[in-house]
N, C-alpha and C positions, 0 to 999 in steps of 0.2 A: 745818160739817155739812151736805155737798149734797142736800138732799134732793129738789132735781128728780131728779139720777141716780140715788138707790135709787129710787123710785116709776116711771121710765122702767123700770128693769131687772126689777122686779118684772110690769110690767106686759106688758115684751117676754117674760118667760117664762112670764107666762099663755094670753097667745095660742099659746103652742106645744099645741096639744090634740092629746085623747090618737089624734083619727082618722089625725095624721101617724104614729103608730107603725108603720102599716100603709101602705106607699107604694102606690101603685095600681098600679103594675106586680108588689107583691106579692100584691095585692087580685087581680089580674085571674092571677094562674098560679094562687092557689088556685083561685079559681073554674074557669081549664081544670081541676084535675086533680079536682077534687068533679064538673065533669061527667064526666071522662074514666070514674071510677071508678063514677059512675051507672050509664053504658052499660052500662058488661061486668056489673058486676051484675047489669041488668036483664037481657040475653041470657043470663046463669049461670040467673037461676032460669027463664026462661021453656025453658030445656034441659033442667031439672031431670028429667021426666018424660019425655025423649026419648033416644033411641038413637044421639047425639052424639057425635063421637070424641073419645078418652079424650083423646089429643094436642090436639086445636081447646080443649076445656074449660083442657085445660093449661095453651094459650097466655093465653086470657082469664085465669084465676085470675092468672100470673104479670104480666099488664098489669096487674092489680091493686095487687099487693102493688109494685110499681115505682112506680106512683102516690098508692100510699100511702105508702111511704115517703118522698117526694119532698114530701107534704103536711107529714108529719109534721116532715121538714126545715124546711119554711116557718114552721110553728110557733116551732120552736125559735129563729129568727131573730127573729122578730115577739118571742118573751117574752125575748128575753135586750133587745130593741131599748125596752123596754118599761121594763125595770129600770133598764137607762142613765137614764131619763126618769125612772123614779121618784125614784133616787138624787141627780140635779141639782136635782129639781123639792122633795124634804128641805131640800139644802142652802141652795135659795136661802130656801124659809123661815124654817129656822133662822138665815141673814141675817139677814132681812129683818124676823125676830123680834125679833132683837137691840138693830135699829137701834133699829125700835120702842119698845123698853123705854129704851132711852137717851132720846131723843126725850121720853116719858112721862115722864120720872124730870127732866127739865130744864125741861118744860112745870109739873112741879106745883113745882119751886122756884120759876118765874117768880108762879105762883098764889100761893103764900104768902107769899111778897114782897110782891107788891100786896095784900094781904089785910091783912099789919104793916103797910103802910103806907098803909089806905084814909082816913085823916081827911084831908078837903082843907086845917085849918089846916098841917100839917106841909109841904104842900107846899107853899103858899103863901108860907111862914116860912123855907124851902129857898132859894125862887125872890129874895124878896127880900132876902136874905144874898147875894145876888152880888154880886161886887166892881164889876162895870161891869153896863152895858149887855147887851153883847155876850152875856157869860156867861149872864144871867137868859134871854135868848133861847133860849140853847140848852139849861136849864135847862127852862125852859115846854115845848118842844119835846120832850124828853127825858119827862116826864111825859104828854105831849099822845098821844104813838105808843104807849105802853104797851099801852093797849085793839088798838090797831091791830093790835099785834104777836100780843097773845095771842089774838087773834080767829083770824089768820092761822097759827099754830102749830097750834091746835086741829082746825085745818081740814083742813092738813097732815099731823096724827096720823089725822085719820077718813080720810082718799085713803088711806093707807099698811094701816090698817085694812082696809078697804074691799079692794084690791089682795091682800089677803094673805086672807080670805075668799074671792075667787078661784082664788088658790093653793090652798089646802085643798080647795075642789071640785074642782079639776084631779087633786091630788094621791088623792084616793078614787075618783077615774073613771078613773086609769091603774089602781088598783089593781083594780078591780073587770073593766076591759077583760085586765089579765094573770091575774086567775085564769080570766076564759071561757076563754082562748085556752088555756090551760093544764087545762082542762076536757076541750075539745076532743080536745085533745093526746093524752089521755090515752084517750078515747072510740076515739082512730083508733091507739094503739099495742096497744087491746086487739083489736079486726078487723085491726091486724098480722098479729096473731099467732095470730088462727084464720086468718085466711085461708094463713100460712104454712103449719101444718098441714094443710090441705086441699090443697096443693102436693105436699106430702110423700105424701100418701095417693096421689095420682095418679098422681106419678113411680112408687110400688112397685106402682100398677097394671098402669103399664106395661112395668114391667123386668119381669113376671110373661107378658105376652104380646108381648113383642118378635119375632115371628113375625108374630104378626097385625100390626103397625102397621108391620115394613118393605112388607107387600104392599100397606098402604095409602100408604106413602110412594112406592112405584113408580110407583100412577094418580097421585098428584100430582106427581112427576118427568113423566109422560108428557104432562100434561095443560100443567104448565109451557110444557115444549116447542113442542107445538102452540098454544100462542100466541104463542111468538118468533116462530115460522115461516109464522104467520099475520100477523102485524106487518109483519116483515121484506118477505112477497109484497105486499102494500098498501102500505108506503111504495114500492117497486120500481115498483107501477102507478101511483103519486101520480105518479110523475117520467116522464110521457108527453111524447114526440118532440113538439114544436110545441106543448105546454102550459109556460107560462115560469113560471118560481118568482116569488113576490111576496116578493123580497127586503128592500124596506123594511118588511114586515111582520115577517119573521126579526129586521132589527137591533131594531125595537121591542121583540119578545120577548123577544131576549136584552136588553136596555135593562132589561127587569123582572125579570131575575135577582135571586131573592133576595126579591124583594116580590110574586109571582103571588099571589093568593087560593087557600087552601084549596079543591078542589072541594064539598068536603065535611064535615063539621066531625063528629068523633070521637076514638077515642084508636087509639095508632099500635098495631100490632101486632105489624109486622114493618117492617123497616127493607130498606132497598136493603142489595145485596151477597150474600156469602155467608152461609149457614144452614146450622145443626150443630143436629139435635137438639138439646132441651133434658134428655135422660133420657141417650138413649146417643150421649155428646159427639165417638167419632168416626164418627158416622152424618150421611154431607152429608145437608142437604135442598136439593132445588131453588136454583138462584141466586135471589132477589128481584128481577126486573130494576124494579122500584118499592116506593110503599110501600101498607102494606097496613091498612086500619082498620076497626076495630070502631065499628058508626055505630047509632045508631037505625030501630028498621022502618019503611020508605018513607020515607028521606034522601032528598031534593031533591040529584041531583049538577048541579052548576054548571059550566061551560066558564071554566079559567082565563084563557082568554083572547081576543081577537078570532080567527077562522078560519073554517075553510071543512069540513066532515063529508067526510074523503074516504073514510072507509069505516065500513060496520057487518055485523057476523056475529054466528054464535051458533057458542060451542065449550063442549065438557063444563067440569065445574066453573069456568067462567066466566060463562056463558051468555051474556046479549048484550053485544056490548063495541061501543063507539065511537071513532073513531077520527079526531081533528081535526088537520087542517093547518094551521101557522101559519110561512108559506112554506115553508123547508126545516128545519122545526122540527115535529116531531110530537105530541099526547098522546093517552092514549089512558084511556077512562073502560071499567073492568069488573064482571062481574056487578051489570048493571042487568037490571032488573026490567021499568018500560015507559019505552020511548025517544018523545022528545020530535020529537027531528029526522030529519030523513031525507037520504040519501048526496047532495053536492051543497048542500045548505043552506048559507049563509054565517050564522053563531054569532057574539055577540056574549058579550064578559068577562060575566059573570054569569049567563047565561042558564040555566033549565036544560036538560039533556039527557037525565033522566032520573029515574028513582027507583031506590035500592038492592035487589035481588033480597033474599028472604031462603033460603039455599038449607040444605039439613041442620039445618034450625032457629037459622042462624046468619045475622045480617045484618053480612056483613063486605063492603068495596069496595077495590077495586086499583085502584091508581092510576100509571102509568109516563109516562115524557119520552123519545121518541127524535127523534136527528136523520136525517139525510139520507143516511146513510154507516151508517146501520144500527147504531148505540151507541147503546147505552140511560145515560141519564142519572139522578143520585139527585135526586129529586125535591123535599127535604128541602133542597137547597143551592138552588134556583130558587124556594121556596114560603116566602110570609113566614114568620118565625118564631113559635109559637104562643102566645107570652108577648107 
């Protein structure tokens, strides 16, 4: 019996702590989703007594539903991993216990045999009855080592018992963690059901007042068109004759594609590209030339890369907008209340540009990336992954 192998196996298993059931990536995703839900939930509560747009409210609720579903899915993955760990732990315990039982039985026989032969006179007679000196020395060595072997075996059994205690504690911890995650998952499922009901109620309300929201959408389209025109005009103005373009800076900007920091933390409520009404599916919304996030009140907006402030303008629906030039690339920060920079100022990555404004009870930030050919780029491809 290879006792060393048994003990090492048990100790290695014991090192697999319950905390490993959730990887750092999973924990990060869960925390992000929980933050997003908290932001959306806070905005909905703050707007509860205000005459905010039902469409905007529906967008926030649907954002919560999406994040909540992702949170439940993360819990399902963690529960599955915990159950697999519990199964492995139980099997390791059963195996080690079986080996411990065998060792204990062997040790018991050894002790019993030593007790029966405890009379020293019998040992001496056995040694004296040896055929030669060599045999006598071997018999003497055997009796001398019996005590040492018994002590060694007793210590080995104790070590294995200690390891089993560690494994039992781990199993209890794993089961406790699984129960905690399962309980939280059920709470999230209950909230999800409630949020989906709320989304259905808002959908029904929108269906009853289609004409009203068509007029509202018309205003939004006009605002989006005005913003796009202003950006193109600003980009054209930045390319003045005699003003060299910093292509080295542009090259660095491109090299950081997919790694740029987010200008503000929040929950994405509108992605880049074509948008359709969540209720009237055939009704097209204004194309989103960037990404829109629900954020906490007075959230700080930061530059995503080194550059120069090319334009600061005010537009209906977007309030103050800051356009930063990065060589032949531009980033737009819209719906800002307090602007901390001025036109022509050099800015650094992470430098605060202002705070997000609260418009009609909603704190929503809008961000865009453009090139000098006046083509909008999908910001989520350029920004680092949220996870």
